[in-house]
HTML snippet that shows the backbone in 3Dmol.js (N, CA, C, O; Angstrom):
<script src="https://3Dmol.org/build/3Dmol-min.js"></script>
<div id="view" style="width:600px;height:400px;position:relative"></div>
<script>
const pdb = `
ATOM      1  N   MET A   1      17.333 -15.196  -1.591  1.00  0.00           N
ATOM      2  CA  MET A   1      16.060 -15.114  -2.288  1.00  0.00           C
ATOM      3  C   MET A   1      15.728 -13.645  -2.551  1.00  0.00           C
ATOM      4  O   MET A   1      15.826 -12.813  -1.649  1.00  0.00           O
ATOM      5  N   ASN A   2      15.337 -13.331  -3.777  1.00  0.00           N
ATOM      6  CA  ASN A   2      14.993 -11.968  -4.155  1.00  0.00           C
ATOM      7  C   ASN A   2      13.510 -11.738  -3.874  1.00  0.00           C
ATOM      8  O   ASN A   2      12.648 -12.404  -4.447  1.00  0.00           O
ATOM      9  N   ASP A   3      13.230 -10.804  -3.000  1.00  0.00           N
ATOM     10  CA  ASP A   3      11.852 -10.519  -2.596  1.00  0.00           C
ATOM     11  C   ASP A   3      11.395  -9.232  -3.270  1.00  0.00           C
ATOM     12  O   ASP A   3      11.536  -8.150  -2.701  1.00  0.00           O
ATOM     13  N   ASN A   4      10.843  -9.342  -4.486  1.00  0.00           N
ATOM     14  CA  ASN A   4      10.341  -8.173  -5.200  1.00  0.00           C
ATOM     15  C   ASN A   4       9.038  -7.720  -4.566  1.00  0.00           C
ATOM     16  O   ASN A   4       8.204  -8.535  -4.171  1.00  0.00           O
ATOM     17  N   ARG A   5       8.878  -6.407  -4.477  1.00  0.00           N
ATOM     18  CA  ARG A   5       7.653  -5.830  -3.926  1.00  0.00           C
ATOM     19  C   ARG A   5       6.775  -5.356  -5.080  1.00  0.00           C
ATOM     20  O   ARG A   5       7.260  -4.755  -6.039  1.00  0.00           O
ATOM     21  N   ILE A   6       5.488  -5.634  -4.974  1.00  0.00           N
ATOM     22  CA  ILE A   6       4.501  -5.276  -5.992  1.00  0.00           C
ATOM     23  C   ILE A   6       3.467  -4.355  -5.356  1.00  0.00           C
ATOM     24  O   ILE A   6       3.039  -4.579  -4.224  1.00  0.00           O
ATOM     25  N   VAL A   7       3.066  -3.312  -6.094  1.00  0.00           N
ATOM     26  CA  VAL A   7       2.015  -2.418  -5.614  1.00  0.00           C
ATOM     27  C   VAL A   7       0.687  -3.160  -5.698  1.00  0.00           C
ATOM     28  O   VAL A   7       0.265  -3.590  -6.772  1.00  0.00           O
ATOM     29  N   ILE A   8       0.043  -3.300  -4.555  1.00  0.00           N
ATOM     30  CA  ILE A   8      -1.228  -4.027  -4.473  1.00  0.00           C
ATOM     31  C   ILE A   8      -2.415  -3.065  -4.411  1.00  0.00           C
ATOM     32  O   ILE A   8      -3.553  -3.453  -4.676  1.00  0.00           O
ATOM     33  N   GLY A   9      -2.138  -1.803  -4.057  1.00  0.00           N
ATOM     34  CA  GLY A   9      -3.207  -0.813  -3.980  1.00  0.00           C
ATOM     35  C   GLY A   9      -2.666   0.594  -3.902  1.00  0.00           C
ATOM     36  O   GLY A   9      -1.570   0.824  -3.390  1.00  0.00           O
ATOM     37  N   ILE A  10      -3.441   1.535  -4.416  1.00  0.00           N
ATOM     38  CA  ILE A  10      -3.116   2.956  -4.313  1.00  0.00           C
ATOM     39  C   ILE A  10      -4.293   3.615  -3.608  1.00  0.00           C
ATOM     40  O   ILE A  10      -5.434   3.529  -4.062  1.00  0.00           O
ATOM     41  N   PHE A  11      -4.000   4.272  -2.494  1.00  0.00           N
ATOM     42  CA  PHE A  11      -5.044   4.855  -1.649  1.00  0.00           C
ATOM     43  C   PHE A  11      -4.954   6.375  -1.665  1.00  0.00           C
ATOM     44  O   PHE A  11      -3.879   6.946  -1.849  1.00  0.00           O
ATOM     45  N   GLU A  12      -6.090   7.015  -1.471  1.00  0.00           N
ATOM     46  CA  GLU A  12      -6.128   8.473  -1.507  1.00  0.00           C
ATOM     47  C   GLU A  12      -5.505   9.111  -0.277  1.00  0.00           C
ATOM     48  O   GLU A  12      -5.082  10.266  -0.325  1.00  0.00           O
ATOM     49  N   ASN A  13      -5.443   8.367   0.831  1.00  0.00           N
ATOM     50  CA  ASN A  13      -4.782   8.913   2.020  1.00  0.00           C
ATOM     51  C   ASN A  13      -4.154   7.791   2.839  1.00  0.00           C
ATOM     52  O   ASN A  13      -4.447   6.612   2.643  1.00  0.00           O
ATOM     53  N   GLU A  14      -3.299   8.185   3.744  1.00  0.00           N
ATOM     54  CA  GLU A  14      -2.532   7.221   4.526  1.00  0.00           C
ATOM     55  C   GLU A  14      -3.400   6.384   5.465  1.00  0.00           C
ATOM     56  O   GLU A  14      -3.076   5.228   5.737  1.00  0.00           O
ATOM     57  N   LEU A  15      -4.482   6.947   5.954  1.00  0.00           N
ATOM     58  CA  LEU A  15      -5.358   6.213   6.858  1.00  0.00           C
ATOM     59  C   LEU A  15      -5.919   4.959   6.203  1.00  0.00           C
ATOM     60  O   LEU A  15      -5.902   3.887   6.808  1.00  0.00           O
ATOM     61  N   TYR A  16      -6.416   5.077   4.974  1.00  0.00           N
ATOM     62  CA  TYR A  16      -6.952   3.916   4.263  1.00  0.00           C
ATOM     63  C   TYR A  16      -5.865   2.869   4.035  1.00  0.00           C
ATOM     64  O   TYR A  16      -6.118   1.669   4.145  1.00  0.00           O
ATOM     65  N   ALA A  17      -4.659   3.326   3.718  1.00  0.00           N
ATOM     66  CA  ALA A  17      -3.542   2.398   3.503  1.00  0.00           C
ATOM     67  C   ALA A  17      -3.191   1.661   4.794  1.00  0.00           C
ATOM     68  O   ALA A  17      -2.878   0.471   4.762  1.00  0.00           O
ATOM     69  N   ILE A  18      -3.240   2.355   5.917  1.00  0.00           N
ATOM     70  CA  ILE A  18      -2.938   1.732   7.217  1.00  0.00           C
ATOM     71  C   ILE A  18      -3.986   0.682   7.561  1.00  0.00           C
ATOM     72  O   ILE A  18      -3.653  -0.380   8.086  1.00  0.00           O
ATOM     73  N   ILE A  19      -5.245   0.975   7.271  1.00  0.00           N
ATOM     74  CA  ILE A  19      -6.318   0.005   7.528  1.00  0.00           C
ATOM     75  C   ILE A  19      -6.104  -1.244   6.672  1.00  0.00           C
ATOM     76  O   ILE A  19      -6.228  -2.366   7.164  1.00  0.00           O
ATOM     77  N   ALA A  20      -5.786  -1.050   5.406  1.00  0.00           N
ATOM     78  CA  ALA A  20      -5.542  -2.192   4.520  1.00  0.00           C
ATOM     79  C   ALA A  20      -4.311  -2.973   4.974  1.00  0.00           C
ATOM     80  O   ALA A  20      -4.317  -4.204   4.953  1.00  0.00           O
ATOM     81  N   GLN A  21      -3.270  -2.277   5.380  1.00  0.00           N
ATOM     82  CA  GLN A  21      -2.059  -2.930   5.872  1.00  0.00           C
ATOM     83  C   GLN A  21      -2.370  -3.782   7.100  1.00  0.00           C
ATOM     84  O   GLN A  21      -1.857  -4.893   7.233  1.00  0.00           O
ATOM     85  N   SER A  22      -3.196  -3.274   7.982  1.00  0.00           N
ATOM     86  CA  SER A  22      -3.590  -4.002   9.179  1.00  0.00           C
ATOM     87  C   SER A  22      -4.355  -5.276   8.823  1.00  0.00           C
ATOM     88  O   SER A  22      -4.117  -6.330   9.412  1.00  0.00           O
ATOM     89  N   ASP A  23      -5.270  -5.178   7.863  1.00  0.00           N
ATOM     90  CA  ASP A  23      -6.029  -6.354   7.422  1.00  0.00           C
ATOM     91  C   ASP A  23      -5.106  -7.412   6.825  1.00  0.00           C
ATOM     92  O   ASP A  23      -5.287  -8.608   7.055  1.00  0.00           O
ATOM     93  N   LEU A  24      -4.126  -6.965   6.064  1.00  0.00           N
ATOM     94  CA  LEU A  24      -3.178  -7.909   5.472  1.00  0.00           C
ATOM     95  C   LEU A  24      -2.316  -8.568   6.547  1.00  0.00           C
ATOM     96  O   LEU A  24      -2.042  -9.766   6.475  1.00  0.00           O
ATOM     97  N   ARG A  25      -1.894  -7.798   7.533  1.00  0.00           N
ATOM     98  CA  ARG A  25      -1.083  -8.363   8.613  1.00  0.00           C
ATOM     99  C   ARG A  25      -1.858  -9.418   9.398  1.00  0.00           C
ATOM    100  O   ARG A  25      -1.291 -10.430   9.808  1.00  0.00           O
ATOM    101  N   GLU A  26      -3.149  -9.182   9.607  1.00  0.00           N
ATOM    102  CA  GLU A  26      -3.984 -10.173  10.292  1.00  0.00           C
ATOM    103  C   GLU A  26      -4.037 -11.480   9.508  1.00  0.00           C
ATOM    104  O   GLU A  26      -4.204 -12.552  10.090  1.00  0.00           O
ATOM    105  N   ALA A  27      -3.896 -11.388   8.190  1.00  0.00           N
ATOM    106  CA  ALA A  27      -3.906 -12.579   7.334  1.00  0.00           C
ATOM    107  C   ALA A  27      -2.502 -13.161   7.167  1.00  0.00           C
ATOM    108  O   ALA A  27      -2.312 -14.122   6.422  1.00  0.00           O
ATOM    109  N   GLY A  28      -1.523 -12.583   7.857  1.00  0.00           N
ATOM    110  CA  GLY A  28      -0.161 -13.096   7.795  1.00  0.00           C
ATOM    111  C   GLY A  28       0.643 -12.584   6.616  1.00  0.00           C
ATOM    112  O   GLY A  28       1.645 -13.191   6.239  1.00  0.00           O
ATOM    113  N   ILE A  29       0.216 -11.475   6.030  1.00  0.00           N
ATOM    114  CA  ILE A  29       0.893 -10.898   4.871  1.00  0.00           C
ATOM    115  C   ILE A  29       1.593  -9.608   5.288  1.00  0.00           C
ATOM    116  O   ILE A  29       0.962  -8.700   5.829  1.00  0.00           O
ATOM    117  N   ASN A  30       2.888  -9.529   5.037  1.00  0.00           N
ATOM    118  CA  ASN A  30       3.656  -8.332   5.351  1.00  0.00           C
ATOM    119  C   ASN A  30       3.464  -7.308   4.237  1.00  0.00           C
ATOM    120  O   ASN A  30       3.775  -7.584   3.078  1.00  0.00           O
ATOM    121  N   ALA A  31       2.956  -6.134   4.580  1.00  0.00           N
ATOM    122  CA  ALA A  31       2.718  -5.076   3.603  1.00  0.00           C
ATOM    123  C   ALA A  31       3.484  -3.820   4.003  1.00  0.00           C
ATOM    124  O   ALA A  31       3.644  -3.523   5.187  1.00  0.00           O
ATOM    125  N   THR A  32       3.951  -3.093   3.001  1.00  0.00           N
ATOM    126  CA  THR A  32       4.723  -1.872   3.209  1.00  0.00           C
ATOM    127  C   THR A  32       3.960  -0.699   2.620  1.00  0.00           C
ATOM    128  O   THR A  32       3.394  -0.803   1.532  1.00  0.00           O
ATOM    129  N   ILE A  33       3.945   0.420   3.338  1.00  0.00           N
ATOM    130  CA  ILE A  33       3.309   1.640   2.858  1.00  0.00           C
ATOM    131  C   ILE A  33       4.388   2.572   2.324  1.00  0.00           C
ATOM    132  O   ILE A  33       5.415   2.793   2.964  1.00  0.00           O
ATOM    133  N   LEU A  34       4.132   3.112   1.135  1.00  0.00           N
ATOM    134  CA  LEU A  34       5.045   4.076   0.525  1.00  0.00           C
ATOM    135  C   LEU A  34       4.229   5.294   0.131  1.00  0.00           C
ATOM    136  O   LEU A  34       3.346   5.210  -0.722  1.00  0.00           O
ATOM    137  N   LYS A  35       4.524   6.421   0.752  1.00  0.00           N
ATOM    138  CA  LYS A  35       3.784   7.647   0.469  1.00  0.00           C
ATOM    139  C   LYS A  35       4.523   8.439  -0.598  1.00  0.00           C
ATOM    140  O   LYS A  35       5.687   8.801  -0.422  1.00  0.00           O
ATOM    141  N   GLN A  36       3.843   8.704  -1.698  1.00  0.00           N
ATOM    142  CA  GLN A  36       4.428   9.484  -2.775  1.00  0.00           C
ATOM    143  C   GLN A  36       4.099  10.955  -2.564  1.00  0.00           C
ATOM    144  O   GLN A  36       2.960  11.319  -2.269  1.00  0.00           O
ATOM    145  N   VAL A  37       5.110  11.782  -2.720  1.00  0.00           N
ATOM    146  CA  VAL A  37       4.919  13.224  -2.577  1.00  0.00           C
ATOM    147  C   VAL A  37       5.458  13.892  -3.831  1.00  0.00           C
ATOM    148  O   VAL A  37       6.553  13.574  -4.294  1.00  0.00           O
ATOM    149  N   GLY A  38       4.675  14.827  -4.380  1.00  0.00           N
ATOM    150  CA  GLY A  38       5.034  15.464  -5.638  1.00  0.00           C
ATOM    151  C   GLY A  38       6.186  16.437  -5.579  1.00  0.00           C
ATOM    152  O   GLY A  38       7.120  16.312  -6.371  1.00  0.00           O
ATOM    153  N   GLY A  39       6.165  17.409  -4.671  1.00  0.00           N
ATOM    154  CA  GLY A  39       7.183  18.460  -4.667  1.00  0.00           C
ATOM    155  C   GLY A  39       8.146  18.327  -3.518  1.00  0.00           C
ATOM    156  O   GLY A  39       7.742  18.176  -2.365  1.00  0.00           O
ATOM    157  N   ILE A  40       9.427  18.384  -3.837  1.00  0.00           N
ATOM    158  CA  ILE A  40      10.445  18.272  -2.799  1.00  0.00           C
ATOM    159  C   ILE A  40      10.976  19.650  -2.419  1.00  0.00           C
ATOM    160  O   ILE A  40      11.202  19.927  -1.241  1.00  0.00           O
ATOM    161  N   PHE A  41      11.172  20.501  -3.402  1.00  0.00           N
ATOM    162  CA  PHE A  41      11.832  21.782  -3.159  1.00  0.00           C
ATOM    163  C   PHE A  41      10.881  22.875  -2.667  1.00  0.00           C
ATOM    164  O   PHE A  41      11.319  23.852  -2.059  1.00  0.00           O
ATOM    165  N   LEU A  42       9.597  22.714  -2.926  1.00  0.00           N
ATOM    166  CA  LEU A  42       8.601  23.686  -2.472  1.00  0.00           C
ATOM    167  C   LEU A  42       7.520  22.938  -1.686  1.00  0.00           C
ATOM    168  O   LEU A  42       6.429  22.695  -2.202  1.00  0.00           O
ATOM    169  N   PRO A  43       7.829  22.572  -0.432  1.00  0.00           N
ATOM    170  CA  PRO A  43       6.897  21.737   0.326  1.00  0.00           C
ATOM    171  C   PRO A  43       5.507  22.328   0.492  1.00  0.00           C
ATOM    172  O   PRO A  43       4.537  21.581   0.620  1.00  0.00           O
ATOM    173  N   PHE A  44       5.387  23.644   0.493  1.00  0.00           N
ATOM    174  CA  PHE A  44       4.074  24.261   0.669  1.00  0.00           C
ATOM    175  C   PHE A  44       3.204  24.088  -0.570  1.00  0.00           C
ATOM    176  O   PHE A  44       1.992  24.291  -0.500  1.00  0.00           O
ATOM    177  N   LEU A  45       3.797  23.717  -1.702  1.00  0.00           N
ATOM    178  CA  LEU A  45       3.034  23.443  -2.915  1.00  0.00           C
ATOM    179  C   LEU A  45       2.814  21.952  -3.144  1.00  0.00           C
ATOM    180  O   LEU A  45       2.237  21.548  -4.153  1.00  0.00           O
ATOM    181  N   THR A  46       3.275  21.148  -2.209  1.00  0.00           N
ATOM    182  CA  THR A  46       3.216  19.706  -2.360  1.00  0.00           C
ATOM    183  C   THR A  46       1.787  19.187  -2.321  1.00  0.00           C
ATOM    184  O   THR A  46       0.987  19.574  -1.469  1.00  0.00           O
ATOM    185  N   GLN A  47       1.490  18.311  -3.252  1.00  0.00           N
ATOM    186  CA  GLN A  47       0.212  17.622  -3.257  1.00  0.00           C
ATOM    187  C   GLN A  47       0.504  16.124  -3.185  1.00  0.00           C
ATOM    188  O   GLN A  47       1.453  15.640  -3.802  1.00  0.00           O
ATOM    189  N   ASP A  48      -0.301  15.411  -2.445  1.00  0.00           N
ATOM    190  CA  ASP A  48      -0.108  13.972  -2.363  1.00  0.00           C
ATOM    191  C   ASP A  48      -0.452  13.330  -3.698  1.00  0.00           C
ATOM    192  O   ASP A  48      -1.461  13.662  -4.320  1.00  0.00           O
ATOM    193  N   ASP A  49       0.395  12.412  -4.128  1.00  0.00           N
ATOM    194  CA  ASP A  49       0.159  11.665  -5.356  1.00  0.00           C
ATOM    195  C   ASP A  49      -0.457  10.308  -5.063  1.00  0.00           C
ATOM    196  O   ASP A  49      -0.655   9.500  -5.971  1.00  0.00           O
ATOM    197  N   GLY A  50      -0.756  10.063  -3.814  1.00  0.00           N
ATOM    198  CA  GLY A  50      -1.339   8.788  -3.427  1.00  0.00           C
ATOM    199  C   GLY A  50      -0.428   8.039  -2.484  1.00  0.00           C
ATOM    200  O   GLY A  50       0.754   8.355  -2.347  1.00  0.00           O
ATOM    201  N   VAL A  51      -0.992   7.049  -1.841  1.00  0.00           N
ATOM    202  CA  VAL A  51      -0.241   6.216  -0.901  1.00  0.00           C
ATOM    203  C   VAL A  51      -0.270   4.796  -1.456  1.00  0.00           C
ATOM    204  O   VAL A  51      -1.337   4.227  -1.686  1.00  0.00           O
ATOM    205  N   LEU A  52       0.915   4.237  -1.666  1.00  0.00           N
ATOM    206  CA  LEU A  52       1.032   2.905  -2.241  1.00  0.00           C
ATOM    207  C   LEU A  52       1.116   1.864  -1.142  1.00  0.00           C
ATOM    208  O   LEU A  52       1.753   2.086  -0.113  1.00  0.00           O
ATOM    209  N   LEU A  53       0.476   0.737  -1.362  1.00  0.00           N
ATOM    210  CA  LEU A  53       0.579  -0.403  -0.465  1.00  0.00           C
ATOM    211  C   LEU A  53       1.240  -1.520  -1.261  1.00  0.00           C
ATOM    212  O   LEU A  53       0.756  -1.914  -2.322  1.00  0.00           O
ATOM    213  N   MET A  54       2.355  -2.024  -0.734  1.00  0.00           N
ATOM    214  CA  MET A  54       3.160  -2.994  -1.467  1.00  0.00           C
ATOM    215  C   MET A  54       3.284  -4.297  -0.682  1.00  0.00           C
ATOM    216  O   MET A  54       3.377  -4.292   0.546  1.00  0.00           O
ATOM    217  N   VAL A  55       3.284  -5.409  -1.412  1.00  0.00           N
ATOM    218  CA  VAL A  55       3.467  -6.730  -0.805  1.00  0.00           C
ATOM    219  C   VAL A  55       4.501  -7.501  -1.620  1.00  0.00           C
ATOM    220  O   VAL A  55       4.856  -7.106  -2.730  1.00  0.00           O
ATOM    221  N   SER A  56       4.968  -8.588  -1.060  1.00  0.00           N
ATOM    222  CA  SER A  56       5.898  -9.468  -1.755  1.00  0.00           C
ATOM    223  C   SER A  56       5.225 -10.042  -2.996  1.00  0.00           C
ATOM    224  O   SER A  56       4.025 -10.319  -2.992  1.00  0.00           O
ATOM    225  N   SER A  57       6.006 -10.218  -4.052  1.00  0.00           N
ATOM    226  CA  SER A  57       5.452 -10.763  -5.293  1.00  0.00           C
ATOM    227  C   SER A  57       4.889 -12.169  -5.101  1.00  0.00           C
ATOM    228  O   SER A  57       4.039 -12.609  -5.877  1.00  0.00           O
ATOM    229  N   THR A  58       5.353 -12.866  -4.084  1.00  0.00           N
ATOM    230  CA  THR A  58       4.851 -14.216  -3.814  1.00  0.00           C
ATOM    231  C   THR A  58       3.511 -14.226  -3.084  1.00  0.00           C
ATOM    232  O   THR A  58       2.878 -15.275  -2.968  1.00  0.00           O
ATOM    233  N   GLN A  59       3.071 -13.060  -2.589  1.00  0.00           N
ATOM    234  CA  GLN A  59       1.827 -12.987  -1.820  1.00  0.00           C
ATOM    235  C   GLN A  59       0.752 -12.128  -2.483  1.00  0.00           C
ATOM    236  O   GLN A  59      -0.243 -11.780  -1.846  1.00  0.00           O
ATOM    237  N   VAL A  60       0.945 -11.788  -3.746  1.00  0.00           N
ATOM    238  CA  VAL A  60       0.018 -10.888  -4.440  1.00  0.00           C
ATOM    239  C   VAL A  60      -1.400 -11.462  -4.488  1.00  0.00           C
ATOM    240  O   VAL A  60      -2.355 -10.771  -4.132  1.00  0.00           O
ATOM    241  N   GLU A  61      -1.548 -12.699  -4.917  1.00  0.00           N
ATOM    242  CA  GLU A  61      -2.889 -13.289  -5.053  1.00  0.00           C
ATOM    243  C   GLU A  61      -3.612 -13.355  -3.716  1.00  0.00           C
ATOM    244  O   GLU A  61      -4.793 -13.019  -3.627  1.00  0.00           O
ATOM    245  N   GLU A  62      -2.910 -13.784  -2.681  1.00  0.00           N
ATOM    246  CA  GLU A  62      -3.516 -13.876  -1.356  1.00  0.00           C
ATOM    247  C   GLU A  62      -3.916 -12.484  -0.850  1.00  0.00           C
ATOM    248  O   GLU A  62      -4.986 -12.315  -0.264  1.00  0.00           O
ATOM    249  N   ALA A  63      -3.056 -11.497  -1.080  1.00  0.00           N
ATOM    250  CA  ALA A  63      -3.348 -10.123  -0.647  1.00  0.00           C
ATOM    251  C   ALA A  63      -4.550  -9.555  -1.387  1.00  0.00           C
ATOM    252  O   ALA A  63      -5.380  -8.867  -0.793  1.00  0.00           O
ATOM    253  N   GLN A  64      -4.645  -9.840  -2.675  1.00  0.00           N
ATOM    254  CA  GLN A  64      -5.794  -9.363  -3.452  1.00  0.00           C
ATOM    255  C   GLN A  64      -7.102  -9.922  -2.909  1.00  0.00           C
ATOM    256  O   GLN A  64      -8.104  -9.208  -2.853  1.00  0.00           O
ATOM    257  N   LYS A  65      -7.105 -11.193  -2.510  1.00  0.00           N
ATOM    258  CA  LYS A  65      -8.309 -11.800  -1.944  1.00  0.00           C
ATOM    259  C   LYS A  65      -8.710 -11.114  -0.644  1.00  0.00           C
ATOM    260  O   LYS A  65      -9.889 -10.844  -0.416  1.00  0.00           O
ATOM    261  N   VAL A  66      -7.722 -10.832   0.211  1.00  0.00           N
ATOM    262  CA  VAL A  66      -8.003 -10.173   1.491  1.00  0.00           C
ATOM    263  C   VAL A  66      -8.573  -8.782   1.257  1.00  0.00           C
ATOM    264  O   VAL A  66      -9.577  -8.412   1.867  1.00  0.00           O
ATOM    265  N   LEU A  67      -7.949  -8.015   0.387  1.00  0.00           N
ATOM    266  CA  LEU A  67      -8.401  -6.643   0.139  1.00  0.00           C
ATOM    267  C   LEU A  67      -9.738  -6.611  -0.583  1.00  0.00           C
ATOM    268  O   LEU A  67     -10.543  -5.707  -0.357  1.00  0.00           O
ATOM    269  N   LYS A  68      -9.980  -7.577  -1.442  1.00  0.00           N
ATOM    270  CA  LYS A  68     -11.258  -7.607  -2.166  1.00  0.00           C
ATOM    271  C   LYS A  68     -12.435  -7.793  -1.222  1.00  0.00           C
ATOM    272  O   LYS A  68     -13.481  -7.172  -1.408  1.00  0.00           O
ATOM    273  N   THR A  69     -12.275  -8.644  -0.208  1.00  0.00           N
ATOM    274  CA  THR A  69     -13.365  -8.859   0.743  1.00  0.00           C
ATOM    275  C   THR A  69     -13.590  -7.640   1.622  1.00  0.00           C
ATOM    276  O   THR A  69     -14.702  -7.419   2.101  1.00  0.00           O
ATOM    277  N   LYS A  70     -12.547  -6.849   1.838  1.00  0.00           N
ATOM    278  CA  LYS A  70     -12.653  -5.690   2.731  1.00  0.00           C
ATOM    279  C   LYS A  70     -13.075  -4.419   1.999  1.00  0.00           C
ATOM    280  O   LYS A  70     -13.887  -3.655   2.521  1.00  0.00           O
ATOM    281  N   PHE A  71     -12.545  -4.178   0.812  1.00  0.00           N
ATOM    282  CA  PHE A  71     -12.716  -2.891   0.149  1.00  0.00           C
ATOM    283  C   PHE A  71     -13.655  -2.920  -1.051  1.00  0.00           C
ATOM    284  O   PHE A  71     -13.803  -1.895  -1.716  1.00  0.00           O
ATOM    285  N   ASN A  72     -14.282  -4.023  -1.352  1.00  0.00           N
ATOM    286  CA  ASN A  72     -15.246  -4.057  -2.469  1.00  0.00           C
ATOM    287  C   ASN A  72     -16.640  -4.241  -1.972  1.00  0.00           C
ATOM    288  O   ASN A  72     -17.578  -4.293  -2.768  1.00  0.00           O
TER     289      ASN A  72
END
`;
const viewer = $3Dmol.createViewer("view");
viewer.addModel(pdb, "pdb");
viewer.setStyle({}, {cartoon: {color: "spectrum"}});
viewer.zoomTo();
viewer.render();
</script>
């Protein structure tokens, strides 16, 4: 079975993404955090491009409901 991952949210920092991931796990949804970083060769100039929260494509609707009750 092909388990495609879909971005369910983009957060300004990792802490918010971890909180959302925890809420999803409590609802039985496996979520993955992916931190995007802009600069690789000059780390001192690196700015965060956001933190992505990803879920299985089969759980997108359920995850959206969980996050909507928590973050809206």
